[in-house]
N, C-alpha and C positions, 0 to 999 in steps of 0.2 A: 156615144154610139156603143152598141154592143152587138154581139152575134147571138143568134138564137137557132137552135136545132130545128130542122124540118123533119117531116115524117120519114123521108128516105135517107136520113143520116147526114145530109149535106148541111153546111152552116151558111146562113144568110146574114148579111150585114143589115142591121135595122137601126134607124134613128129613133131614139127614145128621149123623153124629157129627163133632165137631170134630177137626181133624187134630192129631196129637200134636206138641207143640213141645218143643224142647230146653229142659231146665230152666235157668233163669237166676236168679241171686240177685237179689232185689229190692234196689234201692239207694234208701234214703229220700231222698237228695239226690245230685245229680251230682257228679262230681269237681271241676269248676270252682267250683261253689257251695261245696263243702267246703273247697277251697283258699282261697277268699275269706273264709269264716267263720274259718278257721284264722288267716289273716293279721290279721284284725280282732281276734281274741282275743289274738294275740301283741302287737299294738299296745296292747291293753288292759292286758296284764301290764306292759308297759313304762311306760305312763302311770301306773298305780297306784304303781309303784316310784319313778318320778320324784317324784310327790307326797309319798311317804313319806320319800324320801331327805333332804329338808330337815331333818326332825326328828332324823335320826340323825347328822348331820355333827358336832355337838359332843359328843354322848353316847357313841356307838360308831362311831368313824371307819371301822373295818374293814367294818362293815355298810354304811355309806355307799358305800364303794368297791365292795363286792360288788353293790350296787344299780346302780352306774354300769356295771359289767361286764355285768350282766344287760340293762340298757337298750341298751348298745352291741351286744350279741349279738342282741337282738330284731330290730333293723332288717334285717340281712342274712338272717336266717332267714325273716322275713316276705317279703322280696323273693324269696328262693329258692322259697318255697311258692307265691307268686303266679305265678312264671314257669315253673316246672317241675313236672310231675306225677311226683314221684320219692319213693321210699321214704326216701331220705336226707333230703329236705326235711321229711317227716313225722317222721323221727327227731329232727331239730333242733327241730321244734315241740314234740314230747313232752319233750325235754330242757329247753326254755324253760319248760314248764309244771311238770315234776316237780321241778326244782331248788329254786325258791322255795317250792313247796308243802311239800316235805320240810323245808326250813329253817324254815318257819313252824310246822309241827307240832313240830319239835324245840325251837324257841324257846319255845313255850307249855307244853311238858311238862318237859323237863330243863334247858332254858335254853341259850343260846349264851354263849360267853365274853364277859364284860363287859356282858351284857344280862339280868341277873337280874330286873329289874322287869317283864319281859314274861311271866314264868312265870305261867300261869293267866289271862292277859289275852285270853280268847277272844272278847270282844265288841268288839274294835277294828274300827271301821267299814271302814277301808282293808284290814285283814286279812281280813275276811269277804268283801269284794268280790274281793280277790285269790284267796281260796280258791275262790270261785264260778267266776271266769274260768279259773283254772289247772286246776281239775278238769274243766270243760267242754272245754277244749282237750286235756287228756289223754285224755278219753273219745273225742273226735273223732279224735285221732291213732290211738288203739287201734282204732277202728272202721275207719279207712282202711287200717291195717296188715292187719287181719283180712280185709277185702275183697280186698286185693292178694294175700294168701296163698292164698285160696280160688280166685281167678281164675287163678292161675298154675299 
């Protein structure tokens, strides 16, 4: 609705059609919020693997060191995500999520070298928490990539 002047100076309320707006993609959350959520999820992945690393040190040392590499990688990726709105930072976040997610699925199906007892152990509490956080981070990263591609 808008008002329009009449010839005698009085204003009359008139119903008009809404003006056409340029189509914009709806963003469920802003970039800053997405980056903060991504960084928190990356820290969650790191924390879960720190907690699980203790149990792997004596049984499968190479998995322990893989966890340490993951944790050491998580910090700079989270910092990059917090400080820069960049596709490269989102790619790092996706890698932090996808690597351990694929390794977990592999360890529970065909098994990892030296880790046969985990085959079929789908109900591991830390494993389920890791799957949730990693798949959420992967979905968030994919969403941000998709929005960046459509907007460019």
